[in-house]
C-alpha positions in Angstrom: -37.4 181.5 -103.7 -35.0 181.0 -100.8 -33.3 178.3 -102.7 -33.0 180.5 -105.8 -31.5 183.3 -103.6 -29.0 180.8 -102.3 -28.2 179.7 -105.9 -27.7 183.3 -106.9 -25.2 183.7 -104.1 -23.3 180.6 -105.2 -23.2 181.9 -108.8 -21.5 185.0 -107.5 -19.0 182.8 -105.7 -18.2 180.9 -108.9 -17.7 184.0 -111.1 -15.6 185.6 -108.3 -12.8 183.2 -109.1 -12.9 182.9 -112.9 -9.6 181.0 -113.1 -11.2 177.7 -112.0 -13.9 177.6 -114.7 -11.4 178.8 -117.3 -9.2 175.9 -116.4 -12.1 173.6 -116.8 -12.7 174.9 -120.3 -9.1 175.6 -121.3 -7.4 172.4 -120.4 -9.6 170.1 -122.5 -9.4 172.6 -125.4 -5.6 172.5 -125.2 -5.8 168.7 -125.4 -8.3 168.8 -128.2 -6.0 171.1 -130.2 -2.9 169.0 -129.4 -4.5 165.7 -130.4 -5.9 167.3 -133.6 -2.4 168.4 -134.5 -1.0 165.0 -133.9 -3.7 163.4 -136.0 -2.2 165.2 -139.0 1.1 163.3 -138.6 -0.3 159.9 -137.5 -1.4 157.7 -140.4 -3.6 155.4 -138.3 -5.5 157.7 -136.0 -7.1 156.2 -132.9 -10.2 158.4 -133.0 -11.7 160.5 -135.7 -12.7 164.0 -134.7 -16.4 162.9 -134.6 -15.5 160.5 -131.7 -12.8 162.5 -130.0 -14.7 165.8 -129.7 -17.6 164.4 -127.7 -15.2 162.5 -125.5 -13.4 165.8 -124.7 -16.7 167.4 -124.0 -17.4 164.7 -121.4 -13.9 165.1 -120.1 -14.4 168.8 -119.6 -17.5 168.2 -117.6 -15.6 166.0 -115.1 -14.0 169.2 -113.8 -17.5 170.2 -112.5 -16.9 167.8 -109.7 -14.0 169.9 -108.6 -16.0 173.2 -108.8 -18.9 171.7 -106.9 -16.8 170.0 -104.3 -14.6 173.0 -103.6 -17.6 175.4 -103.4 -19.4 173.4 -100.7 -16.3 172.5 -98.9 -15.1 176.1 -98.8 -18.5 177.1 -97.3 -18.1 174.4 -94.7 -14.6 175.5 -93.7 -15.7 179.2 -93.4 -18.6 178.2 -91.1 -20.9 179.9 -93.6 -23.1 176.8 -93.6 -23.3 176.7 -89.9 -25.1 180.1 -90.0 -27.3 179.0 -92.8 -28.5 176.0 -90.9 -30.8 178.3 -88.9 -32.7 179.0 -92.1 -35.8 176.9 -93.1 -33.9 175.4 -96.1 -33.9 171.6 -96.3 -30.9 169.6 -97.3 -32.3 169.1 -100.8 -32.7 172.8 -101.1 -29.0 173.4 -100.3 -27.9 170.7 -102.8 -30.2 172.3 -105.5 -28.9 175.7 -104.7 -25.3 174.5 -105.4 -26.4 172.7 -108.5 -28.4 175.4 -110.3 -25.4 177.8 -111.0 -23.0 175.0 -112.0 -25.0 173.3 -114.7 -25.0 176.3 -117.1 -21.3 176.4 -116.7 -21.2 172.8 -117.9 -23.3 173.5 -120.9 -21.0 176.4 -121.8 -18.0 174.2 -121.5 -19.5 171.6 -123.8 -20.6 174.2 -126.3 -17.0 175.7 -126.4 -15.6 172.2 -127.1 -17.9 171.7 -130.1 -17.3 175.2 -131.4 -13.5 174.6 -131.4 -14.1 171.2 -133.0 -16.0 172.9 -135.8 -12.9 175.0 -136.7 -10.8 171.7 -136.6 -13.1 170.1 -139.2 -16.1 168.7 -137.3 -19.1 168.9 -139.6 -21.7 171.4 -138.5 -25.1 169.7 -138.0 -28.2 169.8 -135.9 -27.1 166.7 -134.1 -24.7 168.8 -132.0 -27.8 170.1 -130.2 -28.8 166.6 -129.4 -25.3 165.9 -128.1 -25.5 169.1 -125.9 -28.8 167.8 -124.5 -27.2 164.5 -123.6 -24.4 166.3 -121.9 -26.7 168.1 -119.5 -27.3 164.9 -117.3 -23.7 164.1 -117.7 -22.8 167.5 -116.2 -25.4 166.8 -113.5 -23.7 163.5 -112.7 -20.3 165.1 -112.1 -21.9 167.9 -110.2 -23.7 165.4 -107.9 -20.5 163.5 -107.3 -18.7 166.7 -106.5 -21.4 167.8 -104.0 -21.1 164.4 -102.3 -17.3 164.8 -102.0 -17.8 168.4 -100.7 -20.2 167.2 -98.1 -17.9 164.4 -96.9 -14.4 165.9 -97.2 -12.6 169.0 -96.3 -11.4 171.7 -98.8 -7.9 170.2 -98.9 -9.2 166.7 -99.4 -11.6 167.5 -102.3 -8.9 168.5 -104.7 -7.0 165.1 -104.7 -10.2 163.1 -104.8 -11.5 165.2 -107.7 -8.2 164.6 -109.5 -8.6 160.9 -109.1 -12.2 161.1 -110.4 -11.1 163.1 -113.5 -8.4 160.6 -114.4 -10.6 157.6 -113.8 -13.4 159.1 -115.8 -11.0 159.7 -118.7 -9.3 156.3 -118.6 -12.3 154.1 -118.0 -14.5 156.3 -120.2 -12.6 155.6 -123.4 -11.5 159.2 -123.8 -7.9 158.4 -124.9 -8.3 155.0 -126.5 -10.9 152.5 -127.5 -12.1 150.4 -124.5 -11.5 147.2 -126.5 -7.8 147.8 -125.9 -8.3 147.3 -122.1 -9.3 143.7 -122.3 -12.5 141.9 -121.2 -12.3 142.5 -117.4 -11.4 146.2 -117.4 -13.9 146.8 -120.2 -16.6 145.2 -118.1 -15.6 147.3 -115.1 -15.7 150.4 -117.4 -19.2 149.7 -118.5 -20.3 149.0 -114.9 -19.4 152.7 -114.2 -21.2 155.7 -115.9 -18.3 157.3 -117.6 -18.0 155.1 -120.7 -21.8 155.3 -121.0 -21.6 159.1 -120.9 -19.0 159.1 -123.8 -20.9 156.6 -125.9 -24.2 158.4 -125.4 -22.7 161.7 -126.5 -21.1 160.0 -129.5 -24.3 158.4 -130.5 -26.2 161.7 -130.2 -23.6 163.5 -132.3 -23.8 160.8 -135.0 -27.6 161.2 -135.0 -28.1 157.7 -133.7 -30.4 158.4 -130.7 -31.4 154.7 -130.6 -27.9 153.8 -129.5 -27.5 156.8 -127.2 -30.6 156.2 -125.1 -29.6 153.0 -123.3 -26.3 154.6 -122.3 -28.1 157.7 -121.1 -30.2 155.6 -118.8 -27.0 154.4 -117.1 -25.9 158.0 -116.7 -29.3 159.1 -115.3 -29.3 156.2 -112.8 -25.9 157.1 -111.4 -26.9 160.8 -111.3 -29.9 160.0 -109.1 -27.8 157.9 -106.8 -25.1 160.6 -106.6 -27.6 163.3 -105.7 -29.4 161.1 -103.2 -26.1 160.3 -101.5 -25.2 164.1 -101.5 -28.5 165.0 -99.9 -28.1 162.2 -97.3 -24.5 163.3 -96.5 -25.5 167.0 -96.3 -28.5 166.2 -94.1 -26.2 164.2 -91.8 -24.0 167.3 -91.4 -27.1 169.4 -90.6 -28.4 167.0 -88.0 -25.0 166.7 -86.3 -24.6 170.4 -86.2 -21.3 170.3 -87.9 -20.6 171.9 -91.2 
């Protein structure tokens, strides 16, 4: 109950500044609309909408790292966490309290991407629900990475590190172009990271091919567990040192 009370407080902090979540939704949507417009004038399109829409949904979730990182870093800079350290909450409770209000935001972002894609010509099917289910652990992955950054870095440092993460996730995730264009070495590096697997899992789920999506999803889940374990470790270290 104490963790849920902390999560409720964090939800209020998120909605208090609606511009940040709106940017996380609006920027990928602008890109989706722009690329969809360009597709009408390019004879050999790089991605059909069935592949580009799920890639943009994953791209939108990468901004959750910024929201999570800024939220926890802002609390550290305001000494809010120093006062909370006197409570009986464990480090895992704090991390869960930051995660709970962020994940619904990620689901909403993904849903908006698909709704707009419907108007652009994406076929309406039940497989969209499967894609949304796959995107939940993807959102958790970016949230965990953001919480790790927020536990390690200051508020001013989180923004540039999040920007780097967003760009790396887009480039090495195959959002803008097929990974075959990168060559063997960079493609291997891309699939050693979770971002390409997140995009491929979402595309497979949207196509109704869950058999191809599940192996990629295991990669995402593995990285998510590592990200949250590292975030809990970093946060616990802050608690033990007495420094927020």
